[in-house]
C-alpha positions in Angstrom: -0.1 -0.2 0.0 3.1 2.0 1.0 4.3 1.6 -2.9 0.7 2.5 -4.4 0.4 5.8 -2.3 4.0 6.9 -2.8 3.5 6.5 -6.8 0.0 8.0 -6.7 1.7 11.2 -5.0 4.7 11.2 -7.2 2.4 10.9 -10.5 3.9 7.9 -11.9 0.8 6.1 -11.5 -2.1 7.7 -14.0 -5.1 8.4 -12.7 -8.2 6.2 -12.8 -10.0 8.2 -15.8 -6.7 8.1 -17.7 -6.3 4.4 -17.1 -9.5 4.0 -18.5 -8.6 5.3 -21.7 -5.2 3.6 -22.1 -4.6 -0.1 -23.8 -4.4 -3.1 -21.8 -0.7 -3.3 -22.5 0.0 0.0 -21.3 -1.9 -0.6 -17.8 0.0 -3.9 -17.8 3.2 -1.9 -18.3 2.4 0.8 -15.8 0.7 -1.0 -12.9 3.1 -4.3 -13.1 6.1 -1.8 -11.8 4.2 -1.6 -8.4 5.5 -3.4 -5.7 3.3 -6.7 -4.9 0.9 -6.0 -8.1 1.0 -8.7 -10.1 -0.9 -9.8 -13.4 -4.0 -11.1 -11.5 -4.6 -7.7 -9.6 -4.5 -6.0 -13.1 -6.6 -8.6 -14.5 -9.2 -7.8 -11.8 -8.8 -4.1 -12.4 -9.6 -4.6 -16.3 -12.5 -6.8 -15.6 -14.2 -5.5 -12.7 -13.3 -1.7 -12.5 -12.8 -1.0 -16.0 -15.6 -3.6 -17.2 -13.1 -5.0 -20.1 -14.9 -8.2 -21.4 -12.0 -9.3 -23.2 -9.7 -9.9 -20.2 -9.1 -13.7 -19.3 -7.4 -13.9 -15.9 -5.7 -17.3 -16.5 -4.1 -16.9 -13.2 -7.2 -16.7 -11.3 -7.9 -20.1 -9.5 -11.4 -20.0 -9.8 -11.4 -19.5 -13.8 -8.9 -22.4 -13.8 -10.8 -24.6 -11.6 -14.2 -23.9 -13.9 -12.0 -24.7 -16.8 -11.0 -27.9 -15.4 -14.5 -29.2 -14.4 -15.8 -28.5 -18.0 
């Protein structure tokens, strides 16, 4: 949390409005630099906050287990 706060205050993490306009790859590049933010976190941001339907969170256990059941 401290790293996120430091980066937000320094302006190295874009605002929510700007993130909404960025392509997926740029969001991953920007946010994966933050300590403890991984691909799963960025996937969840894209799916639930930005409502992007074309994201497949393949590292999510629930998704993997669902595919296994199918």
